[in-house]
C-alpha positions as CSV (number, residue, x, y, z in Angstrom):
1,X,-42.1,-42.2,33.1
2,X,-42.7,-38.8,31.7
3,X,-41.4,-37.5,35.0
4,X,-38.1,-39.5,34.4
5,X,-37.7,-38.3,31.1
6,X,-38.1,-34.4,32.1
7,X,-35.6,-35.0,34.6
8,X,-33.2,-36.5,32.1
9,X,-33.8,-33.7,29.7
10,X,-33.3,-31.1,32.5
11,X,-30.2,-32.8,33.5
12,X,-28.7,-32.5,29.7
13,X,-29.5,-29.2,29.8
14,X,-28.0,-28.3,33.0
15,X,-24.8,-30.3,31.9
16,X,-24.6,-28.0,28.5
17,X,-24.9,-25.0,30.5
18,X,-22.1,-26.2,32.6
19,X,-19.8,-27.0,29.8
20,X,-20.6,-23.8,27.9
21,X,-20.0,-21.8,31.1
22,X,-16.6,-23.3,31.0
23,X,-15.4,-22.6,27.5
24,X,-14.2,-19.1,26.3
25,X,-16.4,-17.0,24.1
26,X,-15.2,-15.7,21.1
27,X,-15.1,-12.2,22.6
28,X,-13.0,-13.5,25.3
29,X,-10.7,-15.7,23.1
30,X,-10.0,-12.8,20.9
31,X,-9.7,-9.8,23.4
32,X,-7.7,-6.6,22.2
33,X,-3.9,-6.5,23.3
34,X,-3.2,-3.0,21.9
35,X,-4.1,-0.6,19.0
36,X,-1.6,0.4,16.5
37,X,-1.0,2.8,13.6
38,X,1.4,1.8,11.0
39,X,2.4,2.4,7.3
40,X,3.6,-0.4,4.5
41,X,3.1,-1.9,1.2
42,X,0.7,-4.4,0.2
43,X,2.5,-7.9,-0.9
44,X,-0.7,-10.0,-0.8
45,X,-4.3,-9.7,-1.2
46,X,-7.0,-12.3,-0.8
47,X,-10.2,-10.9,-1.5
48,X,-12.3,-14.0,-0.7
49,X,-10.9,-14.0,2.9
50,X,-11.0,-10.6,3.5
51,X,-7.4,-10.4,4.2
52,X,-4.1,-8.6,3.2
53,X,-0.2,-9.2,3.9
54,X,1.4,-5.7,4.2
55,X,5.2,-5.1,4.6
56,X,5.4,-2.8,7.5
57,X,7.9,-0.1,7.0
58,X,6.7,2.3,9.9
59,X,4.8,2.2,13.1
60,X,3.9,4.7,15.6
61,X,4.4,3.9,19.3
62,X,2.4,0.4,20.2
63,X,3.5,-2.5,17.9
64,X,6.9,-1.7,16.6
65,X,8.5,-4.9,18.0
66,X,5.5,-7.3,16.5
67,X,5.1,-5.3,13.2
68,X,7.8,-2.9,12.2
69,X,10.0,-4.7,9.6
70,X,7.8,-7.5,9.2
71,X,5.5,-9.1,6.6
72,X,2.2,-9.5,8.3
73,X,-1.2,-10.7,7.5
74,X,-4.2,-8.4,8.4
75,X,-8.0,-8.9,8.7
76,X,-9.3,-6.2,6.4
77,X,-13.0,-7.1,5.4
78,X,-14.3,-5.5,8.4
79,X,-12.5,-2.2,8.2
80,X,-15.3,0.4,8.2
81,X,-13.4,3.3,6.8
82,X,-11.5,2.7,3.5
83,X,-10.2,5.6,1.5
84,X,-7.9,5.9,-1.9
85,X,-5.9,9.0,-1.8
86,X,-5.5,10.7,-5.2
87,X,-4.0,14.1,-6.1
88,X,-4.1,14.9,-2.3
89,X,-7.9,14.0,-1.8
90,X,-9.5,11.0,0.0
91,X,-12.0,9.1,-1.9
92,X,-14.1,6.4,0.2
93,X,-13.8,3.0,-1.3
94,X,-13.9,-0.6,0.0
95,X,-11.1,-3.1,1.0
96,X,-11.8,-4.6,-2.3
97,X,-9.9,-1.9,-4.0
98,X,-6.7,-3.0,-2.2
99,X,-4.1,-4.4,-4.7
100,X,-0.5,-5.5,-4.5
101,X,2.1,-2.9,-4.5
102,X,-0.1,-0.1,-3.1
103,X,1.3,1.9,0.0
104,X,-1.2,2.1,2.6
105,X,-1.6,3.8,6.0
106,X,-3.6,1.6,8.5
107,X,-4.9,1.9,12.1
108,X,-6.1,-1.4,13.7
109,X,-5.7,-3.9,16.8
110,X,-3.8,-6.8,17.9
111,X,-6.1,-9.6,19.3
112,X,-4.9,-11.9,22.1
113,X,-5.1,-15.0,19.3
114,X,-2.5,-13.0,17.4
115,X,-4.6,-11.8,14.7
116,X,-4.5,-8.3,13.5
117,X,-7.5,-6.6,12.8
118,X,-7.7,-3.3,10.8
119,X,-10.6,-0.6,11.1
120,X,-9.0,2.1,9.0
121,X,-7.2,1.8,5.7
122,X,-5.9,4.7,3.6
123,X,-4.7,3.8,0.0
124,X,-2.0,5.7,-1.3
125,X,-1.9,6.5,-4.9
126,X,1.7,5.2,-6.1
127,X,1.1,6.5,-9.6
128,X,3.4,9.6,-10.3
129,X,3.7,12.8,-12.8
130,X,7.3,14.6,-12.2
131,X,9.4,17.2,-13.9
132,X,13.3,17.1,-13.5
133,X,16.7,17.3,-14.9
134,X,18.0,14.4,-16.6
135,X,21.3,13.9,-14.9
136,X,22.1,10.3,-16.2
137,X,20.8,7.9,-18.7
138,X,21.7,4.6,-19.9
139,X,19.9,3.3,-22.8
140,X,21.2,-0.2,-22.9
141,X,20.6,-0.9,-18.8
142,X,17.3,1.1,-19.1
143,X,18.0,3.3,-16.1
144,X,17.8,7.2,-15.7
145,X,18.3,9.5,-12.6
146,X,16.4,12.9,-12.2
147,X,17.1,15.7,-10.3
148,X,13.6,16.6,-9.1
149,X,12.0,19.8,-9.9
150,X,8.4,18.9,-9.0
151,X,6.2,16.1,-8.4
152,X,2.4,15.4,-8.1
153,X,3.5,12.6,-5.9
154,X,4.3,13.5,-2.5
155,X,5.1,17.1,-3.9
156,X,6.6,18.0,-0.4
157,X,9.2,15.4,-0.7
158,X,10.1,15.7,-4.5
159,X,10.6,19.4,-5.4
160,X,13.5,21.8,-6.3
161,X,14.1,23.0,-2.8
162,X,14.9,19.4,-1.7
163,X,17.7,18.8,-4.1
164,X,16.4,15.2,-4.5
165,X,17.9,12.9,-7.2
166,X,15.6,9.8,-8.2
167,X,17.0,6.6,-9.8
168,X,14.3,5.4,-12.5
169,X,14.0,2.6,-14.9
170,X,12.1,2.0,-18.4
171,X,11.4,-0.8,-20.7
172,X,10.7,-1.8,-24.1
173,X,7.3,-3.3,-23.2
174,X,5.8,-0.4,-20.9
175,X,7.5,2.9,-21.9
176,X,7.3,5.5,-24.8
177,X,9.1,8.5,-25.1
178,X,8.2,11.9,-26.8
179,X,9.7,15.2,-27.9
180,X,9.0,18.1,-25.9
181,X,5.6,18.4,-26.8
182,X,4.3,15.0,-27.0
183,X,3.5,15.0,-30.6
184,X,6.3,12.7,-32.0
185,X,7.4,9.4,-30.4
186,X,11.3,9.4,-30.2
187,X,13.6,6.0,-29.7
188,X,15.5,5.6,-26.5
189,X,18.5,6.2,-28.4
190,X,17.5,9.6,-29.4
191,X,17.7,10.7,-25.6
192,X,20.7,11.7,-24.0
193,X,21.5,12.9,-20.3
194,X,22.5,16.8,-21.0
195,X,20.7,17.7,-17.7
196,X,17.8,19.0,-19.9
197,X,14.4,19.2,-18.4
198,X,12.0,16.2,-18.9
199,X,9.0,15.2,-17.7
200,X,7.7,11.6,-16.7
201,X,5.0,9.6,-15.8
202,X,4.9,5.9,-14.2
203,X,4.1,4.2,-11.1
204,X,6.2,2.9,-8.1
205,X,6.3,-0.8,-7.8
206,X,6.1,-2.8,-4.4
207,X,10.2,-2.8,-4.1
208,X,10.0,1.0,-4.4
209,X,11.1,1.1,-8.0
210,X,10.1,4.1,-10.1
211,X,9.0,2.5,-13.5
212,X,8.6,5.5,-16.1
213,X,5.8,4.7,-18.9
214,X,5.9,8.2,-20.6
215,X,8.8,10.6,-21.1
216,X,8.6,13.7,-22.9
217,X,12.4,14.8,-23.7
218,X,13.6,18.5,-23.4
219,X,10.2,19.4,-22.0
220,X,9.4,23.2,-22.2
221,X,6.2,23.1,-19.9
222,X,6.0,24.0,-16.2
């Protein structure tokens, strides 16, 4: 009887091995299809799941057809290298520092199960401090246009030599305007577009809208 029990157990074990051998392993089911390098804007972030959805604006080489111009979900929780770039310097952080509206540079792989796994993330700071000439201003529509002179955000793109104009917005609930030295608050109605120099601070939204939180009118600094 013991002999039969042993044989039965052995048969079950052999059958289990045969069945498992016929099933693909996780590694086989999720092999790497290609590596990619891309850039985009975070539109959704799930901390518990460790995933992020990113509107991809640019892809280098492989992955253009799959990713560029699309809003794609990426697995970010296993990314071993995450930086937040502030004032031109990379600071090591974790994927939990991701937030909606951030611009990110990413590297990763596409898997054969159609998932995208990131192994590198650089979070670009989207706050700005800039100086420019106030070319247009509408206090009712809460809009303005600056001819950029200098900018801490992407300084090589927004400077006097580039002759770049940027449309910006401001609002009653998030903007404060000051006189030239920042000591006296002024109303929106006190500002006019006379091509005078102004200093602005704010942030860029996920829709690439420049939102001004502070403005110094007739700014005299550099």
